[in-house]
C-alpha positions as CSV (number, residue, x, y, z in Angstrom):
1,M,103.9,71.3,60.3
2,G,100.3,71.9,61.5
3,A,98.7,68.5,60.8
4,T,101.8,66.6,61.9
5,S,102.1,68.3,65.3
6,S,98.4,68.0,66.1
7,V,98.6,64.3,65.6
8,Y,101.2,64.0,68.3
9,E,100.0,66.9,70.4
10,N,99.0,64.8,73.5
11,S,101.6,62.1,73.1
12,S,104.9,61.5,74.7
13,V,108.0,59.6,73.8
14,H,106.7,56.9,76.2
15,D,103.7,56.2,73.8
16,F,106.0,54.7,71.1
17,T,107.3,51.2,70.4
18,V,110.6,50.8,68.5
19,K,112.7,47.9,67.5
20,D,115.9,47.0,69.4
21,S,119.0,45.9,67.5
22,S,117.7,42.3,67.6
23,G,114.4,43.3,66.0
24,K,112.3,42.9,69.1
25,D,109.7,45.5,70.1
26,V,110.6,47.9,72.9
27,N,107.9,50.0,74.4
28,L,109.5,53.2,75.4
29,S,107.2,53.4,78.4
30,I,109.9,51.5,80.2
31,Y,111.8,54.8,80.3
32,E,109.1,56.7,82.2
33,G,110.8,58.7,85.0
34,K,114.1,58.8,83.2
35,V,115.7,61.7,81.3
36,L,116.6,60.6,77.8
37,L,118.9,61.8,75.1
38,I,117.7,60.4,71.7
39,V,120.3,60.5,69.0
40,N,120.4,59.4,65.4
41,V,123.9,57.9,65.0
42,A,126.2,56.7,62.3
43,S,129.6,54.9,62.4
44,K,131.2,56.4,59.4
45,C,130.5,60.1,59.9
46,G,133.1,62.8,60.5
47,L,131.3,63.5,63.8
48,T,131.3,59.9,65.0
49,N,134.4,59.9,67.2
50,S,133.7,63.1,69.2
51,N,130.0,62.3,69.6
52,Y,130.3,58.7,70.6
53,T,133.1,59.5,73.0
54,Q,131.1,62.2,74.7
55,L,127.9,60.2,74.7
56,T,129.7,57.4,76.5
57,E,131.1,59.9,79.0
58,L,127.7,61.5,79.7
59,Y,126.1,58.1,80.1
60,R,128.6,56.9,82.6
61,K,128.4,60.1,84.6
62,Y,124.6,60.2,84.8
63,K,123.2,56.7,84.3
64,D,122.9,56.0,88.0
65,K,120.9,59.3,88.4
66,G,118.2,58.3,85.9
67,F,119.7,59.3,82.5
68,V,119.6,57.1,79.5
69,I,120.9,57.6,75.9
70,L,118.9,55.9,73.1
71,A,121.0,55.6,70.0
72,F,119.2,55.0,66.7
73,P,121.5,54.1,63.8
74,C,120.5,55.8,60.5
75,N,121.8,55.3,57.0
76,Q,120.0,58.3,55.4
77,F,122.9,60.7,55.3
78,L,125.5,59.8,52.7
79,K,125.1,56.1,53.7
80,Q,127.3,56.5,56.7
81,E,125.7,53.5,58.6
82,P,125.9,51.0,55.7
83,G,126.5,47.6,57.4
84,P,124.1,45.3,59.2
85,I,123.0,46.4,62.7
86,E,125.1,43.7,64.3
87,E,128.2,45.3,62.9
88,T,127.1,48.7,64.2
89,V,126.5,47.4,67.7
90,Q,129.8,45.6,67.8
91,Y,131.7,48.6,66.5
92,V,130.1,51.0,68.9
93,C,130.5,48.7,72.0
94,E,134.1,47.8,71.2
95,R,135.4,51.2,69.9
96,F,133.5,53.5,72.2
97,S,132.5,51.2,75.2
98,A,128.8,52.1,74.6
99,E,126.7,50.7,77.4
100,Y,123.5,52.4,76.5
101,P,120.7,50.9,74.2
102,I,121.4,50.9,70.5
103,F,118.3,50.2,68.5
104,G,117.5,48.9,65.1
105,K,118.2,51.1,62.1
106,V,115.6,53.8,61.5
107,K,114.7,56.4,58.9
108,V,114.4,59.8,60.4
109,N,113.2,61.7,57.4
110,G,110.7,61.2,54.6
111,T,107.5,59.2,54.4
112,E,109.1,56.1,55.9
113,A,110.4,58.0,58.9
114,T,109.8,56.1,62.1
115,P,106.8,57.4,64.1
116,L,109.1,58.3,67.0
117,Y,111.1,60.7,64.8
118,K,108.0,62.2,63.3
119,Y,106.9,62.9,66.9
120,L,110.3,64.3,67.9
121,K,110.4,66.6,64.9
122,A,106.8,67.8,65.3
123,N,107.3,68.6,69.0
124,S,110.8,70.2,69.1
125,G,109.6,73.6,67.8
126,G,111.8,76.1,66.1
127,Y,113.0,76.3,62.5
128,M,114.7,72.9,62.6
129,G,111.4,71.0,63.1
130,A,110.7,69.9,59.6
131,S,113.6,67.5,59.1
132,I,116.7,66.0,60.6
133,K,119.7,67.7,58.9
134,W,122.4,65.2,59.6
135,N,123.7,62.4,61.9
136,F,123.9,63.1,65.6
137,T,120.9,65.3,65.9
138,K,120.1,65.1,69.6
139,F,116.7,65.4,71.5
140,L,116.7,65.8,75.3
141,I,113.6,64.3,76.7
142,S,112.0,65.0,80.1
143,K,111.1,62.3,82.7
144,K,107.5,62.7,81.4
145,G,108.5,62.0,77.8
146,K,108.3,65.5,76.4
147,V,111.0,67.1,74.2
148,I,113.0,69.7,76.3
149,R,115.5,70.6,73.7
150,R,116.7,69.7,70.2
151,V,120.3,70.4,69.1
152,G,122.1,70.0,65.9
153,P,124.8,67.5,65.0
154,R,127.7,69.9,65.7
155,T,126.5,70.6,69.2
156,E,128.8,68.4,71.4
157,P,127.0,66.1,73.8
158,L,128.9,67.4,76.8
159,S,127.5,70.9,76.1
160,L,124.1,69.5,77.2
161,E,125.3,68.6,80.7
162,D,123.6,71.6,82.5
163,D,120.3,70.8,80.8
164,I,120.6,67.1,81.7
165,Q,121.3,68.0,85.3
166,K,118.3,70.4,85.4
167,A,116.0,67.7,83.9
168,L,117.2,65.1,86.4
169,E,116.3,67.5,89.2
170,E,112.7,67.8,88.0
171,P,110.1,65.8,89.8
């Protein structure tokens, strides 16, 4: 992990540009001053219903206080996000009333992993840093763009509520 983490040592999430679901560049600096929850998502996973339902609940509760969820569809885990991005966005918006940004599909592992996910993995510490294990891995990001906490797929989004509240209270 040494070389990877040193590359991103002085960076923040706000230094990255990603593609939205229409393929347009989005500079994540637009989220400076916001608390973020970055999640790799999939529509056909056994964890889909509970995660998306709770993500929508969290977003509705805290969006007016400076909280944003950034959802990144990923097809790397048993091909559980197989269709075109337009289908994913439609499904998530209709089925789970998602109002938060859903970005273009990404790779979160391997040599083709998006730079944002390389940064997240390198800066989340702990034994999980080397790779993303499954869909719905969550990264809580401070208003300054730094990783506060990483949790695994089976950690329910609502269990992060105390951490989200603390992060929102930070200057």
